[in-house]
C-alpha positions in Angstrom: -15.3 -34.7 -0.3 -12.9 -32.0 0.8 -12.2 -28.4 0.0 -10.1 -27.8 -3.1 -7.8 -25.0 -1.9 -6.0 -24.8 -5.2 -9.3 -24.1 -7.0 -10.2 -21.5 -4.4 -6.8 -19.8 -4.9 -7.2 -19.6 -8.6 -10.7 -18.2 -8.3 -9.5 -15.5 -5.9 -6.6 -14.6 -8.2 -9.1 -14.4 -11.1 -11.3 -12.0 -9.1 -8.3 -9.9 -8.1 -7.1 -9.7 -11.7 -10.5 -8.7 -13.1 -11.1 -6.1 -10.4 -7.6 -4.8 -9.5 -8.4 -1.3 -10.6 -11.5 -1.1 -8.4 -9.7 -2.7 -5.5 -6.9 -0.1 -5.8 -9.4 2.7 -6.0 -11.0 1.3 -2.8 -7.6 1.2 -1.1 -7.0 4.8 -2.0 -10.4 5.9 -0.8 -10.0 4.0 2.5 -6.5 5.5 2.9 -7.9 9.0 2.4 -10.7 8.4 5.0 -8.2 7.0 7.5 -5.8 9.9 7.1 -8.7 12.4 7.5 -9.5 10.7 10.8 -6.0 9.8 12.0 -3.8 12.4 10.4 -1.0 11.9 12.8 -0.6 8.4 11.6 -0.5 9.3 7.9 2.9 7.8 7.2 1.8 4.4 8.7 -1.4 4.6 6.7 0.5 5.3 3.5 2.9 2.4 4.3 0.0 0.0 4.8 -1.7 1.2 1.6 1.5 0.6 -0.4 1.9 -2.9 1.1 -1.7 -3.7 0.2 -1.1 -2.5 -3.4 2.1 -4.5 -3.7 0.2 -7.6 -2.5 -2.5 -6.9 -5.0 -0.1 -6.5 -7.9 1.9 -9.6 -6.8 -1.3 -11.7 -6.8 -2.6 -10.3 -10.1 0.6 -10.5 -12.0 1.2 -6.7 -11.9 -2.3 -5.6 -13.0 -2.9 -5.0 -16.6 -0.2 -6.3 -18.9 1.2 -8.6 -16.2 1.7 -12.3 -16.4 -0.9 -14.5 -14.7 0.2 -16.6 -11.8 1.7 -13.8 -9.7 4.8 -13.3 -11.7 5.4 -9.6 -12.4 6.8 -8.6 -15.8 10.6 -8.4 -15.9 12.0 -5.0 -15.2 15.3 -3.3 -15.8 17.9 -4.1 -18.5 17.8 -7.6 -19.9 21.1 -9.4 -20.3 
């Protein structure tokens, strides 16, 4: 009897997808609190927040309207 990591991954992606808006709001709130405390580092805080949001969208398929499985919807002109 072992750990099914694939099942855990799918459960985590499901939770991220269902709660991506709340998670993004939490990231924004945490970013604001960090900037109020460490204002001199605001560019680094913004960078870390954007990386976290990109990770979130990558793992939720781009949020609402995205494709499950971590594939963002195609962008730009289609040939």
